[in-house]
N, C-alpha and C positions, 0 to 999 in steps of 0.2 A: 504495500501500498504504499503510495508516496503521500508525505508529510509533507504540510503548506508551512509557510514561514507565518509567525505571530510578528506582523511589524509592531505594534505597541512594545511588546516582550523586547525586540531589536532595538527599537528605538531608546528605549529606557536603558538597556543595557549601553548603548553607546554614548547616552549623556551620562552616566554615573562614571566611565572610564574618561571622556572627555575633562570630566571635572578632577579626575584623579589624576591626570597626564600631567601636570607643572610640578607634581611634587612624590610622584609614582616610584622613582628610582629610589629616593630618601624613604621613602616610608618602608621601603622592603629591604635598604641598606644591611642588615644585620642579617637576615636570612639567605643573602647572597654568599655569603662566606660557607652554608651548609650545600646551597645550589651547585657553586662552582664545578667541585669533582663530579658532579651527576649530568652537568651540562656535557663536560667534557668526555664521558664515557658515552652519551648518548649520541655525539654527534662523530663518535670514531665508528659508529656504525652505520652511516651513511653509505650508501653505495649507488653508483651511476653519475649520470651528468644533470639530468633535467631535476631538479631539487624544489620542492614548496615548502615554506614554512608559513604556517597558519598562524595568526594571533602573536605577528613578532613586536608588539608592543614598542616600547623605546627600545629595542635590538640589543636586547641582553645576551641573545643566544650570538650576533656578531663577531666576538672574538674567537669563536671556535668554527666556523665556517671552513671546511674543508677549500683546498686549492683547487683551480680545474674544474670548476662546476659552474651551470648556469642557474643563478640563483633567483628566485622569486621569492618576496615575503609581503603578507598581505597583512592588516588588519582594520576592525571595523572601524576606529575613532581615529580622525583627524590630527588629533591633539598627540597622540600617540604616536602617530606616525611620522610628524614634523620630528620629535624627540629623537626616532630611527633613523631620520635624514642624516641629523646631526652629528651623531654617532656612526655612521659610517662615512662620513667625512671625515672624522678625526681617526679612523680606523684606515683610512683610505682604500676604502672597499667600493665597490660599485653593484651591488644588488637591484635588482628591479622592486620598488617598491611600491604599493599600488594599495590603495582602498577596496576592501572586499571583504565580504560576508561567508564564512564558512559554510554555512547555510544555503547558500547560492551562488558556488562558485563559477566566477566567467570564462573558464578552462573547457578545451575539450577532454572526452572521454579518453582515459588511458594514457593518459600525456605523462605524469612523473614517475619518475624512478622510486624515489624517496620524499616522502611528507613528512614533516616534525611538526610536533606541537608538544611546549612545555607549559604546564599551568594555562591551559586555553579551556579544556571541556569542562571545568568548573563555573566558567561563565557564560558558554553559549548558549541562549535560551532555550534552545531542543538540540541537545547533544546527540540524540541521535539522528536526527534529520542532518546533521555537519557531520557525522563518520560517516552517514551514506553517501556524503558527496564527496568524503575524500577517497570512499570506495571507487564511487563513478570515475574520479579524474586518475586515478593510479592503475599504472599498467597492471598487466596479469602477474607478471614477476615481480613487482614491484614490493615495498612493504612501507607502513608506516611506523613511527618512532613516538612515541608519547612518554613524556614526565608527569605523572599527574598525581594530585592530592584527591584523597576521595574519603567518603564514610568510614569511620572505625568498624572494623568485623565484631569487636567488641558490643555483646547488645544492649549493656547499658550507656556504655560511652558515646554508642551509635545514636541513641534517643536523646542523649544531652547534645548533641550535634544538632540533630534535627531541631531541638527545641530554640538553640541560638542562633541557628542558619538564617531566618529573615532578618534578623538584626543585623548579622555579619554582612548579607548580601548588600542592606542598605548604605551600611560604611564603608565596605571594602569593593563592591560589584561581584565577586564570587562568592559562588554554593561552597558550603564546608561538607556537606553530606551527599554529593554525588555517589552514585552506584555505576563507576566508569567501567567496569570490567563487565557488568552486565548488559550496560548501554551499549558496549563494545560487540557482542553476542547479536543483541537485539538488531542491531545494524546491520547486520550479513556478514560481520567480518570474522574472522580467524585469528585466535591470540596465541602467537607462537612462543610468546615468551615473558615471564612476569618476572622482575625481582624488586623484592620488598627492599625499601630504603630504609626503615625505619620507622619509628613512632608510633611502634605498633601496628603498621602496616597501612597507616596513614599516607605514606610517599613509595610509589611505584614506578618503575620504568618498565616499560611494557614495550614489546615488537609485537606489531599486526601484519597479517596477508590478508589477501582477498578469501 
């Protein structure tokens, strides 16, 4: 069944991240120390030449981009993309940076060798629709690399996350209780590998195939 975009939810997500874009890097500065080795390891798994990053944000993955690739990076929010362009300039990189919505990608079918997203599907209004779009634009032999945080498997902790999630979304834009592994399967994708990165199973590195 083809899902439809909830434009109201999408516009709300865009406005939240537009508001946060000016101080987003400062807000997440401490956590980036933890994320740095995770980003390094994730980008080491990239294969092929045609590479897509969805939810590029302020460009935090740019220092890890491999050499010799054709890099396209999209984001929903103009403010985030403006900061990504600044970072690309400082790093002397020239990726194709575009406004884009992962729920409705403007790319042909079976186009990319590898697609990367880090901490993105916590904030996509309809994550299953977004994952279906990744499946559509991925080559048959390609792979999707995800770095995500999600709902804790512990029953009590998970319920607490459900309870506080509306407040976190309002303040930070991201959902803390997404069931991302289940969403991947619901989108018709195959999970090839999952690595638990700590925090009781909250953070995971996921390799996905068609």
